[in-house]
C-alpha positions as CSV (number, residue, x, y, z in Angstrom):
1,M,80.6,137.7,98.1
2,G,80.0,134.4,99.3
3,L,83.3,134.4,101.9
4,T,82.1,138.1,102.7
5,F,78.8,136.7,103.6
6,I,80.0,133.8,105.6
7,N,82.4,136.2,107.5
8,A,79.6,138.5,108.8
9,L,77.5,135.1,109.8
10,V,80.4,133.8,111.8
11,F,81.0,137.4,113.7
12,G,77.2,138.1,114.0
13,V,76.9,134.3,115.6
14,Q,79.8,134.3,117.6
15,G,79.1,137.8,119.4
16,N,75.8,136.6,119.9
17,T,76.5,133.7,121.5
18,L,79.4,135.4,124.0
19,R,76.4,137.8,124.8
20,A,74.1,135.1,125.5
21,L,76.9,133.0,127.6
22,G,76.9,136.5,129.6
23,R,80.2,136.4,130.8
24,D,83.7,137.0,128.8
25,T,86.5,134.4,129.8
26,P,88.5,131.9,127.5
27,L,86.4,129.1,127.7
28,N,82.9,131.0,126.7
29,Q,85.4,132.5,123.9
30,F,85.8,129.2,122.8
31,L,82.8,128.3,122.8
32,A,81.2,130.9,121.1
33,G,83.6,130.8,118.0
34,A,82.8,127.1,118.3
35,A,79.1,127.6,117.7
36,A,79.9,130.1,114.9
37,G,82.0,127.7,113.3
38,A,79.2,124.6,113.3
39,I,76.5,126.7,112.2
40,Q,78.1,128.3,109.0
41,C,78.6,124.9,107.9
42,V,75.4,124.6,106.6
43,I,76.8,127.6,104.0
44,C,80.3,126.6,104.0
45,C,80.3,122.9,103.2
46,P,78.0,122.9,99.8
47,M,80.3,126.3,98.6
48,E,83.3,123.9,99.2
49,L,82.1,121.1,97.5
50,A,81.3,123.0,94.6
51,K,84.9,124.5,94.6
52,T,86.4,120.9,94.9
53,R,84.8,119.7,91.9
54,L,85.3,122.8,89.6
55,Q,89.1,123.1,90.5
56,L,89.3,119.1,89.4
57,Q,87.5,119.4,86.1
58,A,88.4,119.3,82.9
59,A,89.6,122.7,81.3
60,G,87.9,123.7,78.0
61,P,85.1,122.8,76.0
62,A,85.0,119.5,77.8
63,R,84.5,120.8,81.5
64,T,81.5,119.7,83.0
65,Y,80.3,122.8,85.3
66,R,79.7,126.5,84.1
67,G,80.0,127.6,87.6
68,S,79.5,127.4,91.3
69,L,75.7,127.4,90.8
70,D,75.8,124.7,87.8
71,C,77.6,122.6,90.1
72,L,75.6,122.8,93.0
73,A,72.2,122.3,90.6
74,Q,74.0,119.3,88.7
75,I,75.0,117.7,91.8
76,Y,71.1,117.9,93.2
77,R,69.8,116.6,90.2
78,R,72.1,113.3,90.5
79,E,72.8,112.8,94.3
80,G,69.5,114.5,95.8
81,L,70.3,117.0,99.1
82,R,72.7,114.4,100.6
83,G,74.8,115.1,97.6
84,V,75.1,119.2,98.2
85,N,75.9,118.2,101.8
86,R,78.9,115.4,100.9
87,G,81.2,116.1,103.8
88,M,79.2,117.9,106.4
89,A,80.2,115.7,108.9
90,S,84.3,116.1,108.1
91,T,83.1,119.9,108.0
92,L,81.8,120.3,111.2
93,L,84.8,118.2,112.5
94,R,87.0,120.7,111.2
95,E,84.9,123.8,111.5
96,T,83.7,123.6,115.2
97,P,86.9,123.2,117.0
98,S,88.8,125.6,114.6
99,F,86.8,128.3,115.1
100,G,87.0,128.0,118.9
101,V,90.6,128.1,118.5
102,Y,90.3,131.0,116.2
103,F,88.6,133.4,118.2
104,L,90.1,132.0,121.8
105,S,93.3,132.7,120.0
106,Y,92.8,136.2,119.2
107,D,91.6,137.0,122.3
108,V,94.4,136.2,124.3
109,L,96.7,137.7,121.7
110,T,94.9,141.2,121.6
111,R,95.2,140.9,125.8
112,A,99.1,139.8,125.5
113,L,100.0,142.4,122.7
114,G,98.7,145.0,124.9
115,C,95.9,146.5,122.1
116,E,94.7,149.6,123.5
117,P,92.8,152.7,121.6
118,G,95.1,155.4,120.9
119,D,98.2,152.9,120.3
120,R,100.0,154.0,117.5
121,L,101.1,150.3,116.7
122,L,97.5,149.4,117.4
123,V,96.7,148.4,113.9
124,P,100.0,146.3,113.4
125,K,99.4,144.5,117.0
126,L,95.7,144.0,115.2
127,L,97.4,142.3,112.4
128,L,99.8,140.1,113.9
129,A,96.9,138.7,116.5
130,G,94.7,138.2,113.2
131,G,97.0,136.7,110.9
132,T,98.7,134.6,114.0
133,S,94.9,133.4,115.1
134,G,94.4,132.1,111.3
135,I,97.3,129.8,111.4
136,L,96.9,128.3,114.7
137,S,93.5,127.7,113.5
138,W,94.6,125.9,110.4
139,L,96.9,123.7,112.4
140,S,94.4,122.8,115.0
141,T,92.6,120.8,112.4
142,Y,94.5,120.7,109.1
143,P,94.2,117.1,108.5
144,V,90.8,117.2,109.0
145,D,90.7,119.4,106.1
146,V,92.9,117.0,103.9
147,V,89.9,114.2,104.6
148,K,87.2,116.5,103.6
149,S,88.9,117.4,100.4
150,R,89.4,114.1,99.5
151,L,85.8,112.9,100.4
152,Q,84.4,115.5,98.4
153,A,86.3,115.2,95.1
154,D,85.4,111.4,95.7
155,G,83.7,109.9,92.8
156,L,84.5,113.0,90.2
157,R,86.5,110.8,87.9
158,G,85.4,106.9,88.6
159,A,84.2,104.9,91.1
160,P,83.8,106.5,94.5
161,R,87.1,104.7,96.8
162,Y,85.9,105.7,100.0
163,G,82.9,104.5,102.5
164,G,83.2,107.3,104.7
165,F,85.7,109.8,107.0
166,V,87.2,106.7,108.9
167,D,87.5,104.9,105.8
168,C,89.4,107.5,103.9
169,V,91.5,108.7,106.9
170,R,92.7,104.5,106.7
171,Q,92.9,104.5,103.0
172,S,95.1,107.3,102.7
173,Y,97.4,106.6,105.6
174,R,98.4,103.3,103.9
175,A,98.7,104.3,100.5
176,E,100.6,107.6,101.4
177,G,101.7,107.9,105.3
178,W,101.2,110.4,107.6
179,R,102.6,113.0,105.2
180,V,99.4,112.7,103.9
181,F,97.6,114.7,106.2
182,T,100.2,117.9,106.2
183,R,100.0,118.0,102.1
184,G,99.7,121.9,101.2
185,L,100.1,123.0,104.9
186,A,102.5,125.4,104.0
187,S,100.5,127.1,101.1
188,T,97.6,127.3,103.4
189,L,99.8,128.6,106.1
190,L,101.1,131.6,103.8
191,R,97.4,132.5,102.7
192,A,96.4,132.2,106.0
193,F,97.9,134.9,107.9
194,P,97.4,138.1,105.5
195,V,94.0,136.7,105.0
196,N,93.0,136.4,108.6
197,A,95.0,139.7,109.6
198,A,93.0,141.6,107.6
199,T,89.5,140.4,108.7
200,F,90.1,140.6,111.9
201,A,92.0,144.0,111.8
202,T,89.0,145.6,109.7
203,V,86.3,143.9,111.7
204,T,87.9,145.4,115.2
205,V,88.6,148.9,113.7
206,V,84.8,148.7,112.0
207,E,83.4,148.0,115.3
208,A,85.2,150.6,117.2
209,H,85.5,153.4,114.9
210,P,84.0,155.6,115.0
211,P,82.2,155.3,118.2
212,L,78.2,154.4,117.7
213,R,75.8,157.1,119.7
214,A,74.9,155.7,122.8
215,G,71.3,154.8,123.4
216,P,69.3,155.8,126.2
217,G,71.1,156.4,129.6
218,L,74.3,154.5,128.2
219,E,77.9,156.5,128.1
220,P,80.7,155.5,125.9
221,Y,84.2,155.0,127.8
222,N,86.7,157.1,127.5
223,R,89.2,155.4,125.1
224,G,91.6,154.3,127.8
225,A,93.9,151.2,128.3
226,L,92.2,148.1,127.3
227,T,92.0,146.4,130.7
228,R,92.5,142.5,130.6
229,G,89.5,140.2,131.4
230,P,87.3,139.5,133.8
231,G,88.8,138.2,136.7
232,R,92.3,139.3,135.5
233,A,92.3,143.0,136.1
234,G,89.1,144.6,135.8
235,P,86.4,144.7,132.9
236,R,86.9,143.5,129.6
237,R,87.3,146.3,127.2
238,G,88.5,144.9,124.4
239,L,88.8,145.8,120.5
240,C,87.7,142.1,119.1
241,H,84.1,142.3,120.3
242,G,83.8,146.0,119.8
243,E,83.3,149.4,121.9
244,A,82.2,149.0,125.9
245,W,79.5,150.9,127.3
246,E,78.9,151.8,130.5
247,A,75.5,151.9,131.7
248,R,73.4,153.8,134.2
249,L,70.6,151.7,134.1
250,E,71.0,147.8,135.6
251,P,72.7,145.9,132.9
252,P,70.5,143.1,131.1
253,P,68.8,139.9,132.8
254,G,72.1,137.2,132.4
255,L,74.8,139.6,132.2
256,E,77.4,139.3,134.8
257,T,79.1,142.6,135.8
258,H,81.8,141.0,137.8
259,G,82.2,143.6,140.7
260,V,82.5,146.6,138.5
261,S,80.1,149.4,137.3
262,S,77.3,147.2,135.0
263,Q,78.2,147.3,131.4
264,V,77.2,145.6,127.8
265,T,79.3,145.2,125.1
266,R,78.3,145.2,121.3
267,S,79.8,142.5,119.2
């Protein structure tokens, strides 16, 4: 349930941020994704803290926590709000750029693969684009994730070792070398491909099929080929942002139309 809520939050924030920016460009794709990544840290950080503590606790009757909520409640009683948000800075450092890469790479890949409505290979192409985006996203910030996990586990079995993010990086490198920052990367990537392939393909297909009823003054486009992006070969009608609509009325303020028929995009 937690991951479902986070995904809903991420895709909602990304779509609304992209619409607020008013133009679908690679830079805006990155910025919208980065904004989504930053906002979801408020939920993601405590959830990952609880997951880390639960995975490291002793098994059997000696276990400290009965579940995620009990874990967070105990941390809050002992350390307050600061304890619940331990690792927030490193989580922001990881999630903000990684989600920018996530959405930017998916946008680039869907255009490069020629994802078009009616293409019998559409779903495999979306799966490939989504899975690859997940891998690129993790590769871009995986060392930060290693440091974040160490900070969140610090002090669980004895006195805290690290004085902060930089101190954790320094001590980890001195003790284990640069390979410490890639530990667990292979298994993470093996998981990332199917999970993100399914996530992006599902969101894309659900948004685009079946077409929603057009509002007053709006007509859905025919399901023709997806044109490339603004400044490339016409208006963006990519599936990754849902159904494009042609407006007979004036477009909303702030939405650029790039010299083509007025359009608004539902995210």
